[in-house]
N, C-alpha and C positions, 0 to 999 in steps of 0.2 A: 661161885666160890669167893669168899671174902679174903682179902690180903691180911686181915687182922684177926683171924681165928685164934682163939685162946690167948690173945695178947692182953697184957695188963700194964697199967700205968704208962700209957702212950702220951707223949707230949710233942706237938707239932708247932714250930715257930716259923713265921714269915714264909710260908709255902702255900702253893696251890696244887691241886690234884690235876694230873694230865699234862703238866708242862711247867717250865720255869716261870717265876714271877717277872712281870714287865713293869718297870718303874716309869715315871714320866720322863726322866732323863734318857732312858733307853729309847723311848719313842722319839724324843727330840733328836738323838743321835742318828736314828734311822731316817728322819725327815730332812736332816741337814745334808748339804752337798759339799763333800770334801774337795771335789774338783774345782770349786769356785773360790777356794781360799788362796791367798797370795803365796803360801808356802806349801801348796799341794805337790805331792810327788809326781803327779801327772803333768805338771808344768816344768819338765826338766829344762834347766838352763833358761829360765824366763827372761824376757827382755828387760834390761835396766840400763840406766844412763852410764855411758862410758866415763871412766874417771877423768875429771877435768872439764866435762861438758855439762851443759844445763845448770851450771852453778847458780846463776842469778834466779832462775825459776825455782830451783829447789830451796834457795834461801827465802824467796818470797813466800812459799808455802809454809815453811817451818816458822817463819815470823807470824804468819796467820794462826798457826796452831798454838803458839805460845803467846799470842796477843792478849790484850786486856780482856778480862772476863766479863766486862759490861758491854761488849760490842753486840750489836743486834744481829750481825751476819754470822750465823752459825753454820752456814753452807757456803762452800767455795766450789764454784763450777769451773773446772779446767777444760777449755774447749780448743779445738784446732782442727785443721784439715785431716783427711785420711792419711795415715802414715806419718804424722808429725811427731810421733814418739810419746803420745800421752800414756800408753800402758807402761812404757819404760820409766817414765817419770813417777807414776804411781807405785810401781814396784820398788823403786829406790826409796820413795817416801815410806812405804810400808816397812821395808827393812830397817830404815833409820829409826822409825817410831817403835818398832818391835824391840830393837836394841835398847831404846830408852824406856821401855816398859810403859808406853802411853798409847799403843795401838789396841783398840778394843776388839775390832773385828774387820773383816774385809770380804767383799764379794765381787767377783770378776765375771761379768757377762761375756758370752761368746756365741756368735751366730752359728758357728760350726759344731757346737756341742748341744745336742738336743736336751740335755739336762740343765743347761744354764743359758738358754736363749729366751727365757721367760722368767718371771719373778716368783714362780711357784715355791721355790725353796729359799727365797731371799731371806725372809724373816727368821725362819728356822735356823738357817746357817749363821746368821748374825747372833741369834740367841744362844746357840750352842757355843760359839766362841766366847761370848760373854760369860757363860757359866764356867769356862775353863780359866778365864782371866780374873773373874771376881767370884771366888768360891762362896762368899757370903750369900749369894742369891740362889744357890743350887736348891736349897730346900723349898723356897717359895716358888721357884720355877717348876720343880717336880710336882708340887701339890697343884699348881695351876693346870698343868697338862692332865693330871689324873682327874681333875674336876671336869675337864672338857677335852676328852681324847680326840675329838674331831676338829680341834682348833686349826690343824694344818690345812684343812679344806675350806676354811672361811676366808673372808676378805682380808686384804692387807691391813686395813685399819683394825679389824678385830684381832688379827694375829699380833700386831704391835701392842695393842692394849694388854693382851694376856701374857705374851712372851717377853715383852721388853718393859713396858711402862709399869705394870704391876710389880714384877720382881725387883725393879730398881727404885721404886717409889720411896722406900724407907731410906735408902742410901742417899738419894737426892736431898731429902729433907734433913738428913744429918750432916750435910755439907761434904760428903765424900768426894764430890767432883769439883770442889772449890779451887783446888790447886792444879792448874793445867800441866804443871811440870811433874807431878807425881801420880796423878790419877789417870788410868786408861780411859780415854773418852773419845778417841777418833774412830769413826766408822768410815771405811774407804769403799767406794763403789766405782768400779772401773768399767768403761764401755757401755754406758747406759743405752747408747744408740744401737748396740747389738742385741738388745732386747727386741724380739721380732715383731712386736705389735705396738703401734703408737698409743693406743688406749692404755696398754700396760705401762708404758713409760710414763704417761701422765699420772697414772694411779700411784706409781712409786713416788713421784715427786710430791703429789698431794698428801700421801700418807706420811712422808717425812715432815712436811710442813705442819701437818696437824699435830704430830708428836711434839714438835718444838713450840708451836703457838698455843695449843690447847693445854698441854701438860707441862709446859714451861721446862722442858728437859734441856740441860746444858750440854748435850752431846754435840760433837762436831762431825759434820758430814763433808767429806771430800769426794766430789763426783766428777768423773771425766766422761766426755763424749765428743763426737763430731758435732758441728753446729747445725744439726738438723732443725728444720723449721718448727716442728711440733715441740721439740725440747726447748727451743728459744722462747716460743710462745708460752709454754708452761711456766718457765721462770718469770715471764712478764705478767703472769696472772695475779689477781688480787690475793690468792691464797699464799703465794710466796713473797709478796711485796715486803721489802726491807729485811728479808731473812737471809739474803745471799749476796755474795760478791762474785765477780768473774775474773778469770785470768786467761787471756787469749794467747795462744802460741803464734805470734806474728813476727814480723821482721825486726821489731824493736829489741828482741832478745838475741839478735845476730846469730841465727841458726847456721848460716853458712860457715861462720868461724868454727862452731862446734863440729860441723860435719867435716870441715877440712882437718881438724885435729883428729877426729875419729878415723878418717881414711888414712892420714899420714901414719898414725901409730899402728893401725891395722896392717898396712903394707909392710911396715918395719917388722912387725911380729911374723908375718908370712915369710919374709926374707930370712928371718933368724930361725924359724922352727919347721918350715915346710919340708917334707921328705925330698922334694926336688929343688931345694934351695941352691944346690950347686950349679943349676942350670939357669938361675935368675941373674940377669946382668946387674951390676952394681948401680947403674943409673936408672934402674926400673923402680917405679914407673916414672915417666917423664912428667915434667911440671904441667905440660899442656894436657896430658891425659888426666892428671889429677884435677886440674881446673875444669875439664869437661865433666867429670863425675860430680863435682860440686855443683856445677851449673845445672846438670840434669836432675840433681836431687831436689832443687827448688825449695830448699829449706825443710824437706821431708826426710826423716831418718830412715824410713822404710826402704827407700831406693838405695841409700848408701849401705845399709845393713844387708840387703839382699845381694848387692854386688859383692861385698866382702865374703859373704857365705858361699857364693858361687866360685869366686876366685880362689878361695882357700881350700876347696875340696882336695882331699889328700891323694886321690887317684887321678889327678889331672895336672897339667902344667899350668901354674899360675899365669905365666906370660901369655900362653895361648888363651886361657879363659878371659883375661883382660881384653885381648884382641877381639874376642867374640862380643863382649860387652860393648866395645867401642865400634862394632860393625866392621872391623877390618877383616875378620874371618867369619865363615859360616859356622853355626853350631852343628855339632854332630846330630845324627838322628836320635830321637828320644831324649835329646838334651834340651831342657827348658830353663834358660838362665833366669827368667823373671817370673817364675811360677807364682810366687807369693804376691807380687804386685799385680799380675794378670788376674788372679783370683779376686783381689780386692776391687779392681776396676770393673770386672764383670759383675760382681755383686752390686756395686753402686749403680751401674748403668741399668741393671735389671729392674731396679725400682721404678724406672720411668715407664709410664704406660704408653705415651705417644712417642714411639721410637723414631718415626719418620721425622717429626718436628725436631726431636733431640738431635738427630744426625745432621739436619740442616744447620742448626745452631752451632753445633760443635765444629762443623766444616768451616763456618764463618770465623769462629774463634781460632781455628787452626791456621787461618790466613789463606785458605784455598781460593777465596774470592774477596776482592776489596771493593767495598761499596761506599766508602767514605774515607776522607783523610783523618777523621777523628777516631778515637778509640771506640770499640764496640760498646754500645749501651743497650739497656733493656728496651727503651723506646725505639731506637734506630733499628734494632734487629727485628722488632715486631712490625715496624713499618716496611722494611725491605722485604720480609717474607710474606707480608700481607696477612698476618694473623693478629688476633687480639693480644694486647699486652699482658692480660691475665694469663693466657696460655703460656707465654714465654716465662712469666714469673713462676708458674708452677713447675716448669722444667728446671729453672734455677733453684727452686726450693728443694727438689729431689737431688740435685747435684751440688748442694751447698758445701759438701766436704771436699770437692775437687775443683771448685772454681772460687775466684776471689771477686767480691763485690766492693766497689768504692762509691759511696754516695756522691752524686754530682753536686748536690747542694752541701757545701761544707758546714752550713749552720746546723745540719741534722746529723748528729753523731750516731745515734742508735735508733733508727726509725722502727716503729712498732710493726709496720706492715710493709712488706715488699711491694704490694700493689700500689701503695700511695706515694712511692718515691721512684726516682729514676736513678739508675746505677750504671757506672762503667763496669764492664765485666772482662775477666781474663781467666785463663786456665791457671790454677795454682800449682799444677804438676806439669813440668816440661816433659816428663816421660809419658804422659797421657797421649800426646800426639804420636809418639813412637808406637804405642800400643794400638791406637786406632788405625794407623797407617799400615800395620802388619797384619794381614789376614790370618796368618798362622797363629798369631797371638790373640786377636780380638774376635775371630770367628764371625758370628752374626752381627757384631757391632762394627765391623770393618767399614772404614770410610775411604773409598778409593778416590784419589785426588782427581784423576781425569774425569771420572764419572760425575763427581760432585761439582767440579769446575763447570762442566757443561750444564748440569742441572741449575746451578746458581746463576749462570750466565743467562739462561732462559728466564729465570725469575727476575733478574735485573733488567732484562729487555722489557718485560711486562711492567716493571716499576717505572721506567723512564717513558713508557708510552701511556701511562695511566693519567687520568684526569687530575690526580693529586700532585703531579710533578711540579706544576707551576706554583702551587700554594705551600709546598713543603720545602724545608731547607735541604734540598737534594743536590748532591754534588754530581751533576750530570756528567761532567768530564771524567771523574774518577770511575763512575759506573761504566761509562762508555769505554774507557781505557781497559777495564777489566774484561768486558764482554768481548771486545774485538782484538785484544792483544794476542790471542792464541787461537790457532785453528782447532784446539781441543774443544772449544765451546761451540764450534759449528757442527751440527749433526750431519751425518751422512745423508739422511733423508729428512727433509724439512716438512713437518706437518702443516696443515692449512692454518692452524691458529698462529704458528710462528710466522708464516708468510704475512698474515694480517698485522702482526706486531711490527714486522720489518717495514711494511708499507706505511705504518703510522708513526715512524720515528719522528720525534719533535726536533727536526733539524734546525728550525729557527731558534729554539731555546738553546740547543747545543752550540750553535754558532754565536749566540749572545754570550755564552760562557767562554767562548774562545777569545780570551782577552788579548793575547799577544801573538801576532802573526809570525813573529820571529822566534817564538819559543819552540824549541825543538820537540819538547814533549807534546804540545798541542798539535803541531804539524803531524807528528807520528800517530796521534789518535785518529786524525782524519784519514791518514793514509791506511791505517789498520782497518778502519771502517770500510773503506772502498775495497780493500783486498779481502776482507771477511765476506763482503757481499759477493765479490767476484774473485775467487782465489786464483783463477787461471791468469796467465800473463796476457793472453788475448781472448777475445770472445770466440767461443766455439761455433763452428758452422751449424746451422739449424739441423742439418741431417745427422750430425754426429753427437749433438747435445742431448742429454736426458731431459725429461720434463722438468725436473727440479732445477737443472742448470739453466734452462731457458727461462724459467720463472725468476731465478736470481738475476739473470741478465736484464730482464724486464724491470725489476725493482731497482737495479743498479742504475739503469738509464734514467728512471724516474727521479731518483735521489740526486743524480748528477746534475740534472737541470735545475732542481730545487736549490742545490748548493750554488750553482752558477748564478742564479738570480740573486741570492744573498750576497754573493761575492761582488756582482756588478753594482748592487745598491750601495754597498760599503765602499767600493772602489771609487765611485763618483764623489764621495766625501773626502777622497784622498787619504782615508785612514790606512788603506793597504796599498799605497802607491808603489811600494817596492816588492809587493807580495807576488810571487811567481806561481803560476798554475803548475809549473814543473814540480812543485812540492807534492802534488797529487797526481802522479802518473796514471793511477787507476782511474781517477776522475777524468783526466784528459782523454784516456782511452775510451771511457764510456761515452763522453761527448762526441768523440771522433766516430764512433760506431753507431751513433744514433741515426735512425732513419731520416731525421730532419736534415741531415747533412747531405742528402741526395746521393748517397753512394760514393762519396769522396773516399779515396783510399786512406787507410789508417795513417800512414806516414805523412801524407800531404795534409790531412786534417789536423794532426798534432802540430805540424810545423806552422800551419795557419793560426792555430790557437796561441802558440808561443809568440809568434810575430805580433799578434793582436795585443797580447799582454805587454810585450816590450814596447810597442808603439805607444800604448796608453801610458806606460811608465815613463817613457821619454817625454811625452807631452806634459805629464804631471811635473816632472823634474824641471822642464822649461818654464812652466807656470810658476813653480816655486822660486826659480832664479829671478823671474820678473818681479815677483812679490818682494824678494829680498832686496833687489836693486832699488825698487821703489822706496822701500823702508829706509834704506841707507841714504837715498837722495833726500828724503823728507827729514831725516835726522840732521844731514849736513845743512839743509836750508834753515832748520830751526836754530842751529848753532850760530848762523850768521846774524 
């Protein structure tokens, strides 16, 4: 049956049968991602700079936006460690520029949002916002999409050509964008590092570079990210050469001052508005508590903002919440004070493939074991752990957003390749150590201090027993001090390979590093060594000793005689004339119990050793007095 039986003079305009008409702009609206825009309703209370903070950085960016139109750098890369406040800065810039009517579009990547952890909707979202900001391009954009309805499934370059370059071409040629103060030309891309694939991140930057270089587009791109290695290398590639400037969120912008201001005003707001404000002391928080929070922030706003969010919870006591943050009280069950920070650290650490090596490196950087008086460096860590420098560099590349690298050679400001340079390294987040030390927070990434102290001590033992020890600039005394200073590094059961290492200790090299016999630290190191080898006060009888204890006693006796030979040799040179073997009671005990003493009782043997040392010391003193008397006589004779 026909719908138009007996109908006359029918006119149909702009309609299709079986459904409503779809224009190109309709398709664009469907392909765009509203969640990725800076003013999306899904981003309720988005992070932005607290009033009075980040002013120098915001001013720097605004000057770049309004800068001379003949500048070559149409891209500004804002980078900084995880949690440094990059998203808050870009949100503030977006709102400022939107108010000034110069923001063209924005796109905010997010690793936790499956619709915007990839660039699939990037160009469509930018193009949609352009169509609302510049109505003059709507017709051309609509026609372009209708000509190629599958454009949203094509490469980024193809999408930019069809959805951005083509529709804007006439406006560019007419000089529409010539005045940066009146024309909307800023495209803002936040969190490029949260795009989940390195190839996609590189593709985004190459596509932007092509739009600027090939099509000579005067659009401005403000891009923020963590300083991930692949992103840094992409910016250093020939495609982007001379197209960009960078702005690093480092200590030169005095972030601690901004964090102090943010915390101070936030605590004042809590005391004035919190439902339990009547129970908050007037002196709360103390200056020491405030300073602790600033220090723990390490210049990263995520820590400070997480702390304030937790303390200001309306169904809890702010004073008690602060005590939990400071470790004075235990958190209640199911209470996670640092959930946001913990999720961030877990995400970053999960990107490292060699988790065992990463844990060893982080334990060293946390100070669980000291192997040098110098700061940790890429080369020294690789030498101590006995791994290739390239492997350590790869770990640092993956952790670039939570560690700080300082080039050892001051002549190299921005090295192109981490592999070609040596760096001092340190954790850029003080709170990372707290996270890793707390198993409830870090889970599979937990680094137990006692466990890793023992593990690194064994590695250190192998290092000082290796053939390289004499050729490397190795601080034997520092490593030895770290190994033997604590019983935590002494395993309950010593495997055969550790026995072999103990037997091959380079005591002669260690003695050579023993510069000052009167230095309390050096004396303590030798004492710790003897006590580590033989932790009991006296030797155990053979019948009651375990096999491990007997083996340790055997090694201790062996080393004691080696040390005594070194001591005797140096003693004859009068270098250690006042040096008493009493400094080493464990050594004296070892010598006294050795079978070569023919069964002499311990007390008698110890007394004999001390008497020998005293006699030799007195003889040396008498010799020195003779030498001095002779020198004086010769001096008097020469005066006559």
